[in-house]
N, C-alpha and C positions, 0 to 999 in steps of 0.2 A: 329370446326369452333369458339366455344365459346372462345379459347384461343386468338383469335384476337382481343377481345373485352378488353383485359387486357391492362393497361397501359404499353407503352414500356419505358424500362429503357434508361434515357438519356446517351449519351456518356460523359456529363460533370458530371454525378453522383459521381463518385468517388473525382472530384475537390470540388464539393459541398459539400460533405461529411467531407471534411478537416475542415470545419469552422462551421459546424452545428451538433447538435445532440450528439451521444456519441464520435464521433470522436474529438471534438474540443479541450477538455482538454487533450487528449493524445497526440495529435498533437503539442499542445503548449508545453508539457514537452520535446517532442524530440527537438523543435526549441530551447528551453531554454538549454538542455544538449549540443546540438551542439553549442550554443553561449558561453557557459562556456568553452567548450574545445577550441574554437578559441581564446578567451581572455586568457586562460591560457597558451598557446603557441605562442602567438604574441609579439609585443612590448609593448604591455598593460599588460603583464603578472605580472609585478612588482606592479601595480596600482591595478590589479584585486585582489591579494592576500592580499595587504595591506589594500583594504577595507573591507575585511572580517576577517582577523586575526591582523590587526593592532589595537593598544590598543586605547580605547576611551578617549576622553578629560574628559568626565563625565558620570558615569552611575548611575543610582537609586538603582542598586543591585550590591554591590562590587563584587560578586562572578561572575557575567557576565560583563565582561571588554571588550569586542569586539564584532563585529556585528555578527559574526560567532555563539557564544555563546547565544546571544539574539534570533537568529533564530532558532537554533536546541533546547534550552532549554525553549524558551519562545514562540516564533511563533508556533513551532510545537506542543505546548501544546494544542493550539486552534485548530490544524489540528486533534488532537487526541480527541479533544471534540466533534467534528463533528462525528469522527468515532464512538465514544460512543454513541451519538445519534442515529446514523443509526443502530447499533447493537442493541441498546434497542427497538428500534422500530420494527425491524424485529423479535425479539425475543418475543415480547408482542403481535402483531397484524399483523406480516408480514409473510415472506416466511421460518421463523425459529420458527413460533409459535408452532408447534406440533412436536411430535416426529417422526412420520412419515415423516413430511418434512426435519426434520433436518439430517435424517440417511445418505442421500448420501451426501450432502455437508461437514457434519462433517468427515465422514470416508475418502472422498476424500481429505480435506484439511490436516488431520492427516497424511494420506500417503504421500500427497504432501509436508508436511515439514519434515517427518522422513526420506524418501528416499533421498532427496536432501543434508540433513545433512550427511548421511551416505556417499553419494558420495564424498561430500567435504572432509570429514575425510579420505577416501581411498586416494584421490589425494594428501591431505596435508602430506602424508607419517609418521603419528605420531608425527610431529613437534611440541612439547608442546606449543611453542610460536604461532602457528598458529591455534591451538586448539580452542581458544576463538572465532574464526570467523564461528563456525559450522552452526550458525543461519543465516548467511547472505544470502545464496541462499535459504532460506525455506520461504521467504515472496513473495507474489504476488502483482504487483501495479495495483490497481482497474481501475484509469483513463486510464493508458497506454494500459492495456489489452481491456478495453471496447471502447478505441479510436479504435484499430485495427479492432475489430468487426463492429464498425461504419462505417468503410471504405467499408466494404463488403454490407452494406445497407440491403435489405431484403432477400438476399441469405441465411442467416443464421436462422435457425428457432427460434422463440421465446423463446422456452424452454430452448435452449443451452444458449442464453443470460441471462436468468434467473439462470441458473446452474452456470455459470461464476461469476456472481454477488454474489451469496450465498456463493460459495466457497472462493471468495475474501474476503467477510466479516468475515467467520469463520476464514480464515487465519489470517484476521487482530487481531481477538480476541486471537489467538495462538501467534502471534507476541507479543502483549502487555504482555502476560503472560511470555512469553520468556525474555523480557526486564526486567520485574519485579523481576523476578526468578534468572535469570543468569547474568545479567549485572548490579545489585546492589551491592555497597560495602560501607564498612566505615559507618554502619548504627549509626544515632544519635538518641538514643533513645526518649530524651526529644522533638526533633522536631517532631519525630514520633507520639508520644502521642497527642502532639498538633494537628497533621494532622488529626488524629482519631478523636478528639474532634470537630474540624470543620466539618469533614464528618458527623459526627452525627448531628450536628446542621442543616446541609443541609437536611439530611434525616428526621429530625423532620419536617422541612418546608414542604416537600413534603406530610408528613402524614397530617398535619394542611391544606392542600390543598392550599398553598400559591400559587396565580395564577399569580403573577408579575414577570417578568424576573430579575429586576435589583438586588433585593435581593440574588438571586442566583448567578448571576454573580460578584457580589461583594465579596459573601463568597468563589467563585471559584477561585477568584485572591488570596485571604487569603490562601486557601488551597495549590495553587500552590506555593506560597511564602514557606510556610511551608515544602512541600514535596521537593521543590528544595534544601532546607538546611538538609534534612534528611538523604540523602544517596540514597533513592529511585529515579529513573530518573524522573525529573519534569514533564514530558510529561504524567506520569501515572495518575497525578492529573487530568489531561484533561478528561481520560476515567471515573474514578469513579466519578467526578463531573457531567458529562452527565448522569449517572444513577441515579442521584437524582432529574433531571428535570421531571416533573409531565406528565404522560401520560393520566390523566382525561380530557376527551371531554366535552367542552362547546362550544356550539354556532358552532359547526363544528370540526375544527381541534384541537387537543390538543396543550399545551404550547410547548412541546417537538417537535411536528411536525412544528409549526411556527417558532420555533428558528433554527430547522433543515434547514427549507426553507430559511431562511434568510441569514445563514452562510455558507450553503453548496457550493454557487457560489463563495464566498470570499475564500474558503479553495481551491477550484479546481483551480481558476484563479488567486490567488494572493499569497496565503501561499505557496502551492505546487511548483510554478514556482519559487518563491524566494528562498525557499529551494534547488530547484534543481540547480538553477543558482550558490547557494553559495558552494554547495557541488560536483557536477559533474565535476568542473574543475581540471585537473590533467596535469602537464607539463610533457609530453611525452618524449621531447628531452634529459630530465635530467634522465631518466630511461633507454633508451636504451632497446634493444631486449632482454636483459637478465632479466630486469624488467617485461617486457610485458609476457613474456613465463616463469615466474617464478611460483612457486609451488602454490602460493596464488592465482593469477588470473587464472590458469588453474583450480583449485579447484572449485572455485567460479563459473565459465562459465560452467563446467561440471556439477556442482550441479543443475544450472538454466536450461540449454538446455537438459541435458538427465535425471537428477534426478526428476525435477518436472512431465515431461511427463510420465515416466516410474511410478512414485508413484500414481499420479492421475487416468492414463488410467487404470493400472491394478487393481486398488481399484474398479473402476466402472465395470470393467469386472467380477470381483470375486463377487461383491455384486449382480449384475445382475444374474448371473449363480446361486448363491446360493439362491436366492430369498430374500435377506435381504433387497435390495432397488433396485427399477426399474431404469433403466437408463432414460435420458431426453426423453419425448415424441417425436415423429416424427423426431427423430435425429439418422443418421447412425453412426456406428462405426468410419468410417473416419472423420465425422464432430466431434465426440466426441474426437477422438485422435488429430485433430486441435485445439480444445480448450484447451485440456490439455497441448500442446505445448505452446499456448499463455499464460498459467499460469506461465511458466518461464520468464516472464518479471518481474523482481523484481524492479529495479530503486528506487522509494522513501523509502520505507521500507528497503530495502537492503543497500542503501547508509547511512540510519540513522543508523542501526545495526552495519554497517561497521565502523563508527565513534566511537560507543560505545565499540566495540570488540577490538580496538587497539588505545586507547586514548594517549598513550605516544609514538607511533610508526608512524611519519607522512610518513615514506616511505612504510609501510605495509599498511596504509589508501589508499596511492596513488594506489598501487597495486590492492588493493580491488576495488577500483573505476573502474579499467581497466576490471578486471574480470566481474564486473556487468555491465557496459556499452556494453561491448561485448556480454555477456551472455544474456541480454535482447535485444539486438539488433538481434541476431540470431534467439532467440525464436519468437520475433515479425515477422520477414520476413518468417522463416518455417512455423509458425503457420498460417500467412495470405496466403500463397502459398498453402498450404494444404487444408485449407476451400475454397479458389478460385478455385481450381482444382477438388475437389471432392463433393462440395455441390450438394445436391439432391433438392434444393428448390430455384431454379432461378425464379420462379414466385410467391413465397409465401409472400405475403404483410401483413400478420398477424403481422410481428414482426417490422414493422414500427412503430416508435415512433408517439403517438398521432393519 
């Protein structure tokens, strides 16, 4: 009888979930991706591509001579800055602060990057031109994946939401390392040394407990400019700059937490959607079925849909059976499988790495986009269906935000 006192789930809850909580940012990305595809395959296609790839009349940085470059090398540096803030907070005082907390998400994230890369290389068939794209299916889109979970409301246990979030954060760390180590070319030593000096100054500011944000922002811009010209991808500057922001607490939240709180909405609802709209559009009509079913999109799609779930789910099973790390509390194996499938939603980071992997091959970038979009869509739908049909927590309201 006690169950009758529980609040009934409104039939409009899935609709409301589209616009509030975890789901909103992910749904916005879906709409943006759809808009980009419509624009790229309509009578507005020429205007769409010229908007982002046409040369600018004037630019303050000669190296960034079109809107696409400003978005990918400039605006995305701010996105990576927010990622860096989130990672540092989690490492210092969050869900990655202790070795015990880190075990499962780190293991799952590593397996969730390695197996998709292996699947990709298998389907790529050893083509040396395609090998550079091995990291494309290795990334998970936090906003997109959490958005799908948000659609399920309180059906998913809170422990699984937390697990997905921590895996995605560790995944971001891995993606940043991959970009720095494997997509860096033509290093310019002088600019790199200056970048390290600027980073040293920012670290000194932290040690001196400088509590104002503007000195850090100004130095971060200088660091970004130097890294942009060093040969290392400019977005790396955003991550390393974030790690210099102090976590010393005064009167409540630290400077890092205040900055993260202020910038996170801008990142989720402005920067990432702009990036998505600028990068998701691909003219399918010019590709034909041969382009859609080519080795590259198939390899990426397989890596996201098959590789991600196999890598993450199998690593959790093995860790739990061996006693290395316990599976998320109150979560069934079916639910863990569903979340593992959701990790195959690549989108933002996958699109970003795709641009870096084939900088001189527009056709390969377009094929990569098809693989990313299809793989992410299948992972989203399949993961949602698994969780919707197998969840054991239809009345668990502990996971509701707030």
